[in-house]
C-alpha positions in Angstrom: 13.0 -4.0 -8.1 15.7 -1.4 -7.8 14.6 2.2 -7.0 16.3 3.4 -10.1 14.1 1.1 -12.2 11.0 2.5 -10.4 12.2 6.0 -11.1 12.5 5.3 -14.8 9.0 3.8 -14.9 7.6 6.8 -13.1 9.6 9.5 -15.0 11.5 10.6 -11.9 15.3 11.3 -11.6 17.1 8.7 -9.5 18.3 11.3 -7.0 14.8 12.6 -6.5 13.4 9.1 -6.1 16.0 8.4 -3.3 14.8 11.5 -1.5 11.1 10.5 -1.9 11.9 7.0 -0.7 13.8 8.4 2.4 10.7 10.6 3.2 8.4 7.5 2.9 6.6 8.7 -0.2 7.4 5.7 -2.4 5.0 2.9 -1.6 6.9 -0.3 -0.9 10.3 1.3 -0.8 12.8 -0.1 1.7 16.6 0.2 2.2 18.7 -2.9 1.9 22.3 -2.2 2.8 23.2 0.9 0.8 20.6 0.3 -1.9 17.0 1.2 -2.1 14.5 -1.5 -3.3 10.8 -1.3 -4.1 8.4 -4.1 -3.6 6.1 -4.7 -6.5 2.5 -5.1 -5.5 0.8 -5.3 -8.8 -2.4 -3.3 -8.8 -2.6 -3.1 -4.9 -2.3 0.2 -3.0 -1.5 0.8 0.6 -4.4 0.4 2.9 -4.0 3.9 4.4 -4.4 5.4 0.9 -7.4 3.2 0.2 -9.0 4.4 3.5 -8.3 8.1 2.9 -10.1 7.9 -0.5 -13.2 6.6 1.3 -13.0 9.2 4.2 -12.2 6.4 6.6 -9.7 6.4 9.5 -6.8 4.1 8.5 -6.9 2.5 11.9 -10.5 1.4 11.3 -9.5 0.0 7.9 -6.7 -2.0 9.6 -9.3 -3.4 12.0 -11.5 -4.4 9.1 -8.5 -6.1 7.4 -7.5 -8.0 10.5 -11.1 -9.2 11.0 -11.2 -10.5 7.4 -13.8 -8.1 6.2 -11.6 -6.8 3.3 -11.1 -9.9 1.1 -8.2 -8.6 -1.0 -6.2 -7.1 1.9 -2.9 -8.7 2.7 -0.3 -8.0 5.2 3.3 -7.8 3.9 5.8 -7.2 6.6 4.1 -4.5 8.6 2.2 -2.9 5.8 -1.3 -3.7 4.6 -2.0 -3.8 0.8 -5.4 -3.9 -0.9 -7.0 -3.9 -4.3 -8.2 -0.3 -4.9 -11.7 -1.5 -5.9 -12.3 -3.6 -2.8 -15.3 -2.9 -0.5 -15.8 -4.1 3.1 -17.9 -7.2 3.6 -21.0 -6.5 5.7 -20.6 -7.8 9.3 -24.0 -9.4 9.2 -25.9 -10.9 6.3 -27.4 -8.7 3.6 -30.7 -8.7 5.3 -33.8 -10.9 5.3 
């Protein structure tokens, strides 16, 4: 998706959206040549945002994702994306 389309969907001027993308504040934004593009992730959010909402260190959340304990987490490029309602799977069973 073009950044200008993202800007229209989010009610932001295109010039402001370019500035936000350059500052890394548009999730999934990347520069391709002279144009800015935005990856569509559906209902997924960046893993770092998910971790901050749960008062968790983002590096610990990445460790959980790499270990397979976050079922909906997926790595796209160098960024992890996750369903906002996901919860970590216990390391051991649920008890006896």
